[in-house]
C-alpha positions in Angstrom: -14.6 -23.7 -29.2 -12.2 -21.6 -31.2 -11.5 -18.1 -29.8 -13.1 -15.3 -31.7 -13.3 -11.5 -31.1 -16.2 -9.3 -31.7 -14.2 -6.2 -31.0 -14.0 -5.6 -34.7 -16.8 -7.7 -36.3 -16.7 -8.3 -40.0 -19.7 -6.7 -41.7 -20.6 -7.3 -45.4 -20.7 -3.6 -46.2 -17.3 -2.6 -45.0 -16.5 -0.2 -47.9 -13.9 -2.6 -49.3 -11.0 -0.2 -48.3 -7.6 -1.7 -47.7 -5.8 -0.8 -44.5 -3.8 2.4 -44.7 -1.2 3.9 -42.4 -3.0 5.7 -39.6 -1.7 8.9 -38.1 -3.3 10.1 -34.8 -4.7 13.7 -35.0 -4.4 14.6 -31.3 -5.7 18.2 -31.6 -8.9 18.7 -29.6 -11.3 21.5 -30.5 -12.7 22.0 -27.1 -9.8 20.9 -24.9 -9.2 17.6 -23.2 -11.2 17.1 -20.1 -9.4 16.0 -16.9 -12.2 13.6 -16.0 -12.3 9.9 -15.0 -14.4 9.2 -18.1 -11.9 10.3 -20.6 -10.5 7.8 -23.1 -6.8 7.3 -23.9 -5.5 9.0 -27.1 -2.7 6.6 -27.9 -2.0 2.9 -28.1 0.5 2.5 -25.4 2.6 -0.7 -24.9 0.4 -3.5 -23.5 1.4 -6.8 -25.0 -0.1 -8.3 -28.1 -2.9 -7.0 -30.4 -2.9 -6.0 -34.0 -4.2 -2.7 -35.4 -6.3 -2.3 -38.6 -5.6 1.1 -40.0 -8.2 3.7 -40.8 -9.4 5.1 -44.1 -9.4 8.7 -45.3 -12.7 9.7 -43.7 -12.6 13.2 -42.0 -14.0 13.6 -38.5 -17.4 15.3 -38.5 -17.4 19.0 -37.8 -19.0 19.1 -34.3 -19.0 21.6 -31.5 -20.2 22.0 -28.0 -24.0 22.5 -27.9 -24.6 20.3 -31.0 -27.5 17.9 -30.6 -27.8 14.3 -31.8 -31.3 12.9 -32.4 -32.7 16.1 -30.8 -31.7 14.5 -27.5 -28.0 14.2 -26.8 -26.4 17.7 -26.3 -22.6 17.6 -26.7 -20.8 19.4 -23.9 -17.1 18.7 -24.0 -14.8 16.8 -26.4 -12.5 14.5 -24.4 -10.8 12.7 -27.4 -10.3 13.5 -31.1 -8.3 10.7 -32.7 -8.0 8.7 -35.9 -11.2 10.0 -37.6 -13.5 9.8 -34.6 -14.2 11.9 -31.5 -15.5 11.1 -28.0 -17.6 13.6 -26.0 -19.2 14.2 -22.6 -22.8 14.9 -23.4 -26.2 15.4 -21.7 -29.3 13.2 -22.4 -31.9 16.0 -22.2 -34.7 13.5 -22.2 -33.6 11.6 -19.1 -31.6 14.5 -17.7 -28.4 12.6 -17.1 -24.8 12.7 -18.3 -23.7 10.3 -21.0 -20.6 9.6 -23.1 -20.8 9.6 -26.9 -18.4 8.2 -29.6 -18.9 9.8 -33.0 -17.5 9.0 -36.4 -18.5 9.5 -40.1 -20.9 6.9 -41.6 -18.4 6.4 -44.4 -15.5 5.7 -42.0 -13.7 2.4 -42.7 -14.6 1.1 -39.2 -18.1 2.5 -38.9 -19.9 -0.8 -39.5 -17.5 -2.6 -37.1 -18.1 -0.1 -34.3 -21.9 -0.4 -34.7 -21.8 -4.2 -34.6 -19.4 -4.2 -31.6 -21.6 -1.6 -29.7 -24.8 -3.6 -30.3 -23.2 -6.9 -29.2 -21.8 -5.2 -26.1 -25.3 -3.7 -25.3 -26.8 -7.2 -25.4 -24.5 -8.5 -22.6 -26.2 -6.3 -19.9 -23.5 -7.1 -17.3 -23.4 -4.4 -14.6 -19.7 -4.8 -14.2 -19.2 -3.1 -17.6 -20.0 0.5 -18.5 -23.3 -0.1 -20.4 -23.9 0.9 -24.1 -27.2 2.8 -24.1 -27.6 3.4 -27.9 -25.9 2.8 -31.2 -27.3 4.8 -34.1 -26.5 5.7 -37.7 -28.2 8.9 -39.0 -27.3 12.1 -40.9 -24.1 10.6 -42.2 -22.9 10.0 -38.7 -22.5 6.9 -36.6 -22.6 7.4 -32.8 -22.5 5.2 -29.7 -23.9 6.4 -26.5 -22.7 4.9 -23.2 -23.0 5.4 -19.4 -21.1 8.3 -17.8 -19.9 7.6 -14.2 -19.1 11.0 -12.5 -18.3 9.3 -9.2 -15.8 6.8 -10.7 -12.0 7.1 -10.7 -9.7 5.5 -13.2 -7.0 3.0 -12.1 -4.5 5.4 -13.6 -5.4 8.1 -11.1 -5.6 5.6 -8.2 -2.0 4.5 -8.9 -0.6 8.0 -9.2 0.2 8.5 -5.4 1.1 4.9 -4.4 0.4 1.2 -5.2 -2.9 -0.4 -4.1 -3.1 -2.2 -0.8 -3.1 -6.0 -1.1 -6.8 -6.3 -0.4 -7.7 -3.6 -3.0 -5.5 -5.3 -5.6 -7.1 -8.6 -4.8 -10.7 -7.2 -5.2 -9.7 -5.5 -8.5 -8.3 -8.6 -10.1 -11.1 -10.8 -8.8 -13.8 -8.5 -10.2 -12.1 -7.7 -13.5 -11.2 -11.4 -14.2 -14.8 -12.6 -13.4 -16.3 -9.9 -15.6 -14.0 -10.7 -18.6 -14.7 -14.4 -18.2 -18.4 -13.7 -18.5 -17.8 -11.5 -21.6 -15.8 -14.2 -23.3 -18.4 -16.8 -22.7 -20.7 -14.6 -24.8 -18.0 -14.2 -27.5 -17.0 -10.7 -26.5 -13.4 -9.5 -26.0 -12.0 -6.1 -24.9 -8.5 -6.1 -26.4 -7.8 -2.6 -24.9 -7.9 -3.5 -21.2 -5.6 -0.9 -19.7 -5.6 1.3 -16.6 -7.7 4.0 -18.4 -10.4 1.4 -19.1 -10.8 0.2 -15.4 -12.8 2.4 -13.0 -13.6 2.2 -9.3 -16.8 3.7 -8.2 -17.4 5.5 -4.9 -19.0 2.3 -3.5 -15.8 0.3 -4.2 -17.1 -1.6 -7.2 -14.7 -2.1 -10.2 -16.2 -1.5 -13.7 -14.8 -1.9 -17.2 -15.2 0.7 -19.9 -15.2 0.2 -23.7 -15.9 -3.6 -24.0 -15.4 -4.4 -27.7 -16.1 -0.8 -28.7 -12.7 0.8 -27.8 -10.9 -1.8 -29.9 -13.4 -1.5 -32.8 -12.9 2.3 -32.8 -9.1 1.7 -33.3 -9.3 -1.3 -35.5 -7.6 -3.6 -33.1 -8.1 -7.4 -33.5 -6.4 -10.5 -32.2 -6.2 -14.1 -33.2 -6.2 -15.1 -29.5 -8.5 -12.6 -27.8 -8.8 -14.6 -24.5 -5.0 -14.7 -24.1 -4.7 -11.0 -25.0 -7.2 -10.0 -22.3 -5.7 -12.3 -19.7 -2.3 -10.8 -20.2 -3.8 -7.4 -19.9 -5.4 -8.3 -16.6 -2.0 -9.6 -15.4 -0.5 -6.2 -16.4 -3.2 -4.4 -14.4 -2.4 -6.5 -11.3 1.3 -6.0 -11.8 0.8 -2.2 -12.0 -1.5 -2.2 -8.9 1.1 -4.0 -6.8 4.3 -2.2 -7.9 3.2 1.2 -9.4 5.3 0.1 -12.5 4.3 -1.0 -16.0 5.5 -4.5 -16.7 7.2 -3.6 -20.0 10.3 -1.5 -20.8 8.3 1.4 -22.1 6.6 3.9 -19.8 2.8 4.0 -20.2 -0.3 5.3 -18.5 1.7 7.6 -16.2 3.7 4.6 -14.9 7.4 4.0 -15.3 8.4 0.8 -17.2 10.8 -1.8 -16.0 14.6 -1.2 -16.3 15.8 -2.1 -19.8 17.5 -5.4 -20.2 16.2 -6.8 -17.0 13.2 -8.6 -18.5 10.0 -9.5 -16.7 10.7 -9.8 -13.0 8.2 -10.7 -10.3 6.4 -7.9 -8.5 7.8 -9.0 -5.1 11.3 -8.4 -6.6 10.4 -4.9 -7.8 9.0 -3.6 -4.5 9.4 -4.9 -1.0 6.3 -6.0 0.9 4.3 -7.2 -2.1 1.9 -10.0 -1.4 3.5 -13.3 -2.6 0.3 -14.9 -3.8 -0.7 -11.8 -5.9 2.8 -11.5 -7.2 2.7 -15.1 -8.5 -0.8 -14.6 -9.9 0.4 -11.6 -11.9 3.3 -13.6 -13.3 1.0 -16.5 -14.3 -1.2 -14.1 -16.3 1.7 -12.3 -17.9 4.0 -15.3 -18.7 1.6 -16.9 -21.2 4.4 -18.9 -22.9 4.8 -20.9 -19.7 5.6 -20.3 -16.0 8.9 -18.6 -15.3 11.9 -20.6 -13.9 11.2 -19.6 -10.3 7.5 -20.5 -10.5 6.1 -24.0 -10.9 2.5 -23.2 -11.4 1.0 -23.3 -15.0 0.4 -20.1 -16.8 -3.1 -18.7 -17.1 -4.1 -18.1 -20.7 -7.8 -17.4 -20.4 -9.9 -15.3 -17.9 -11.6 -18.5 -16.8 -8.3 -20.0 -15.8 -7.4 -16.8 -14.0 -10.7 -16.9 -12.1 -10.0 -20.5 -11.0 -6.5 -19.5 -9.9 -7.8 -16.6 -7.8 -10.4 -19.0 -6.2 -7.6 -21.3 -5.1 -5.8 -18.5 -3.3 -6.3 -17.9 0.5 -8.7 -15.0 0.9 -7.0 -11.7 1.6 -8.7 -9.8 4.4 -9.1 -6.0 4.5 -6.8 -4.1 6.8 -7.9 -3.5 10.3 -9.8 -0.2 10.7 -8.1 2.6 12.6 -10.1 3.6 15.7 -9.9 7.2 17.0 -9.5 7.8 20.7 -12.8 8.4 22.5 -13.6 11.9 23.6 -12.6 13.0 27.1 -15.0 11.9 29.8 -17.5 14.5 30.8 -19.9 14.5 33.7 -23.6 14.5 32.9 -26.1 16.8 34.5 -27.5 13.8 36.4 -24.0 13.1 37.9 -23.7 16.8 38.8 -26.8 16.6 40.8 -29.1 18.8 38.7 -31.2 15.9 37.3 -34.9 16.8 37.4 -34.4 20.4 38.3 -35.9 23.0 36.0 -33.4 24.8 33.8 -33.1 28.5 34.5 -34.6 31.0 32.1 -32.1 33.0 30.1 -31.4 36.3 31.8 -33.2 35.4 35.0 -31.4 36.3 38.3 -30.5 33.3 40.3 -30.9 33.4 44.1 -27.8 32.7 46.0 -28.5 30.1 48.7 -27.9 31.4 52.3 -25.0 29.5 54.1 -26.0 27.7 57.2 -25.5 29.6 60.5 -22.6 28.6 62.7 -23.2 26.1 65.5 -24.8 28.1 68.3 -26.3 25.2 70.2 -24.9 23.5 73.3 -23.5 20.7 71.1 -21.7 23.2 68.9 -20.0 25.0 71.8 -18.8 21.7 73.2 -17.3 20.8 69.9 -15.4 24.1 69.7 -13.9 23.5 73.2 -12.9 20.0 72.3 -11.0 21.2 69.1 -9.2 23.9 71.1 -8.1 21.3 73.7 -6.7 19.1 71.0 -4.7 21.9 69.5 -3.2 22.9 72.8 -2.2 19.2 73.5 -0.6 18.9 70.0 1.5 22.1 70.6 2.7 20.8 73.9 3.7 17.4 72.5 5.6 19.1 69.7 7.5 21.4 72.0 8.6 18.4 74.2 9.9 16.4 71.2 11.8 19.4 69.9 13.6 19.9 73.2 14.5 16.2 73.4 16.0 16.3 69.9 18.2 19.3 70.8 19.5 17.6 73.9 20.4 14.4 71.9 22.4 16.5 69.5 24.4 18.1 72.3 25.3 14.7 73.7 26.6 13.5 70.3 28.7 16.5 69.6 31.5 15.1 71.8 32.0 12.2 69.4 32.7 14.4 66.3 36.5 13.9 66.6 36.3 10.2 66.3 37.3 8.9 62.9 37.0 5.5 61.1 40.3 3.7 60.6 41.4 3.4 57.0 42.1 -0.1 55.7 45.1 0.0 53.4 43.9 -3.2 51.8 40.5 -1.7 50.8 39.1 -3.6 47.9 36.3 -1.3 47.0 38.2 0.6 44.3 37.0 0.6 40.7 38.1 -2.2 38.5 37.7 -2.5 34.7 35.4 -5.4 33.9 37.1 -7.9 31.5 35.6 -8.1 28.1 34.6 -11.6 26.9 33.4 -12.9 23.6 29.9 -14.6 23.8 29.4 -17.8 21.9 26.5 -18.2 19.5 24.6 -21.5 19.9 22.1 -21.1 17.1 20.5 -18.6 14.7 17.3 -18.2 12.7 16.1 -15.6 10.2 13.3 -13.4 11.4 10.6 -12.4 8.9 8.4 -9.4 10.1 6.6 -8.9 6.7 6.7 -10.5 3.3 9.0 -13.3 2.4 12.2 -14.7 3.9 15.6 -13.8 2.4 17.9 -16.8 2.5 17.2 -18.7 5.8 19.5 -21.7 5.0 22.5 -19.4 5.0 22.2 -18.0 8.6 24.9 -20.3 10.0 27.4 -18.8 7.6 27.4 -15.6 9.7 29.1 -17.2 12.7 31.1 -20.0 11.1 34.4 -18.1 11.5 34.8 -17.9 7.7 34.6 -14.3 6.4 34.2 -15.5 2.8 30.8 -17.1 3.5 27.7 -14.9 4.1 24.0 -14.6 4.4 22.5 -12.1 1.9 19.3 -10.2 1.3 17.3 -9.9 -1.8 17.9 -7.0 -4.3 15.2 -4.3 -3.9 14.5 -1.6 -6.4 13.2 0.8 -3.8 15.7 2.1 -1.1 17.9 2.6 0.8 15.3 2.6 3.6 13.1 -0.5 3.2 10.1 0.9 5.1 7.2 1.1 4.7 7.1 -1.8 2.2 9.2 -4.0 4.5 10.2 -3.0 8.1 13.6 -4.7 7.8 15.4 -8.0 7.4 17.7 -9.8 9.9 18.7 -12.8 12.0 18.0 -13.8 15.7 21.0 -15.3 17.5 20.8 -17.6 20.5 23.6 -17.0 23.1 22.8 -20.1 25.1 21.8 -18.3 28.3 20.9 -14.8 29.4 24.0 -12.5 29.0 24.9 -8.9 29.5 25.7 -7.9 25.8 27.8 -4.8 25.5 28.8 -4.7 21.8 27.9 -6.4 18.5 30.4 -6.4 15.6 28.9 -7.2 12.2 30.9 -7.8 9.0 29.2 -6.6 5.8 29.8 -7.6 2.2 28.7 -4.4 0.4 29.8 -0.8 1.1 28.4 2.5 -0.2 25.4 4.7 0.6 24.7 3.5 4.1 23.7 0.5 6.1 21.5 0.9 9.2 21.8 -1.9 11.8 19.7 -2.2 14.9 19.9 -4.6 17.9 16.9 -5.9 19.7 16.6 -8.1 22.8 14.2 -10.9 21.9 12.2 -13.4 24.0 12.9 -16.4 21.9 14.6 -17.7 18.7 11.2 -17.2 16.9 9.7 -14.0 18.3 6.1 -13.2 17.5 6.6 -9.6 16.2 9.1 -6.7 16.2 6.8 -5.0 18.8 7.5 -7.8 21.3 11.2 -6.9 21.4 13.2 -4.1 23.0 15.7 -2.1 20.9 19.1 -1.9 22.7 21.3 -0.2 20.1 21.7 1.1 16.6 24.3 2.4 14.1 24.6 3.5 10.5 27.8 2.9 8.5 29.0 3.4 4.9 31.7 0.8 5.2 32.0 -3.0 5.3 31.7 -3.4 9.1 29.4 -2.1 11.8 30.0 -1.9 15.5 26.8 -1.5 17.5 27.2 -0.5 21.2 24.4 -1.4 23.5 22.8 1.7 25.0 20.2 -0.1 27.1 21.7 -2.6 29.4 19.6 -5.8 30.0 20.2 -9.5 30.3 19.0 -11.4 27.2 19.6 -14.8 25.7 18.4 -13.9 22.2 19.6 -10.9 20.1 18.1 -9.8 16.8 20.5 -8.1 14.2 18.1 -6.1 12.1 18.9 -4.2 8.9 16.5 -1.4 8.1 18.4 0.4 5.3 20.7 -1.1 2.6 23.3 0.3 0.2 22.9 0.2 -3.6 25.2 -2.3 -5.2 25.8 -3.5 -8.8 24.8 -6.9 -10.1 26.9 -10.0 -9.5 26.6 -13.6 -10.2 24.4 -14.1 -7.2 21.9 -11.2 -7.5 20.7 -8.3 -9.6 21.6 -4.7 -9.1 19.6 -2.9 -6.4 19.6 -2.1 -2.7 21.0 -5.1 -0.9 23.5 -6.3 1.8 25.1 -9.4 3.1 26.4 -10.3 6.6 29.7 -12.2 6.6 30.5 -12.5 10.3 28.7 -11.6 13.7 30.4 -11.4 17.1 28.9 -10.4 20.5 30.9 -9.3 23.5 29.8 -8.9 27.1 
C-alpha cells in the first residue's frame, strides 16, 4: 500500500489559495506558559518534511475568560503562531482542564485541521493525547484535546542528564509501537519531536498532536512513515546522548559538531548502551546502514518495532535499599509485657530493696568471703617479695656484655631492582564496549612506535560516570612484589590519570574485586606509578580514568583519548 499522510488532508473547499511565505508571529497576548502541555513555536531542525505556507487570515481576537460553545473557558495562551493560537482552557461542563487550538474559519488550513482532528479522534489509542472535539462555529475552527497536568515533556526530562538505558528503551518501544498502530490506520505525525513526547507520573509515554500539529503548520510528506521513523530515531539519539543528531541546536539540546556528520551515540558519550546506539542509527540512517553497521536501516515504524523485539530485554536498574533503622528493644523484651501502663501524672511507688542477709547462711557467706580476701592478700605479698629477691640476684650480672661480631651481616642492604617479564595481557572492560583488544600485545613488544589506543570521547577528561575507565590486565607469570610501573603514553596535554590494581586473574569479574595499589596523574607522554600498597600479585591492571584532549589524526577523531606505547614493571 502506498504511503499517505492525513496530517494535512485535502478537502474540496480549501479556499483555493496558493501557498504564501509564512512569517511566525511569536507575540503572545497572555504570556507563554511554562507547562508540560505547551506546544513548540518554531519548526526546529528535525530531518525531512515540507511546509505548506499559510494564507493572510488574521488570528481571532481572543482573551482569557472567553468561552467557546458556552463550555470551554480560555485560561492561558501557550502559543500564538502562524494565524492560530493554542490555549489551556477549562471544560466547565465536565470540570476538567483541556487544551484548545483555535484558528479563523477562513484560514487556508482550517479544513485540513478539522479533517486531521476528526481522523485522529477516531483512532482512540490511549498512547496518544486524545482529541475530544473538533468544531466550526462563529467564524472559528477549534480543536479540543486532553490536558495532562501530571505529564512531563521529553525536553524537560533531558535538561539535567540523558535517560537511563532502561528508560530510553521503554520510550522508544512505546513510541514506535504507537506510531506503527497510527500508520496502520493511515495517520502520520510529521512533527514528532521532544516537545510532542510526554511521560506521565505512572511512567507511560504518550504522544501529543498526532496529525493535528502538522496540519496546523501545513507540513506534509511524500514518505510519512519514513519521516516518523527518522523522528523516532532522533528522539532515541537525544535520550541517549543529550545531543540533537543534527548540526543545529534544537529543543534545548546542543547539535553535533559541524563537519563531523552523523556519528553513533556510543561515540558521542561513553557508557551508552550498544544495542540502543545501533537502533538509533538504523532509524536515522534511512539511506542505508552506516559503514560500521551491518544491519539494514529501518524505514517504517513497523520495522523499528520488529528491530526492538529482536533486542535482548533491558532490565531496570537495581533499586537502592536504605539501611534498616537501629535495633530497639520492645516492651516485651524489657520485661514490661502485660503490665498496665501508668497513668500520666501518677506517682510511681519505688520498690523496697531486699534486706541484707541476716540469716545463719548469710553470716557464713560473709565470713567465707573475708577469708578468701585475707588469703589473696597473703599470696600476693609472698609473690612480691620473691620477685624482689630475684632482682637482687640478677644485679651482679649487669656488667656482662655480649661480644660484638665484626662480621655481623645484619646491616641494611639495598634490594636490587629487577624488571618483571610480561607473559600475557588482555583488555579489561568494566562497562560498555571494548576499545582495541587486538592491540594489547603492542604495549609490551619493545617497539615504542606501536601502541594500543582508546576510542575518542566527546565528554572528558574524566570518563566517569559514563565509563569508569579503560585499561589492560598484565600477567607477570607468577606472584611478584611489584614496586613500580612505567607507562609510555602517545598523547600529552590536559592530564592523564593512571591507576594500578592487583587482580586475581587475567579476566577479573569486576573492578570491585581488585585492590588499588597505586595512582598518578601526568600531563606528559610517560607515567611512573609507584606502588603504595605492597602485596604479591601475578596480575596487574593498568587503568586509565582520565584522558587528555587531542586533535584528530588518521586513526581517530578529535576528542578525549589516549594510547599506551610501552609498559614495564619492576620489583
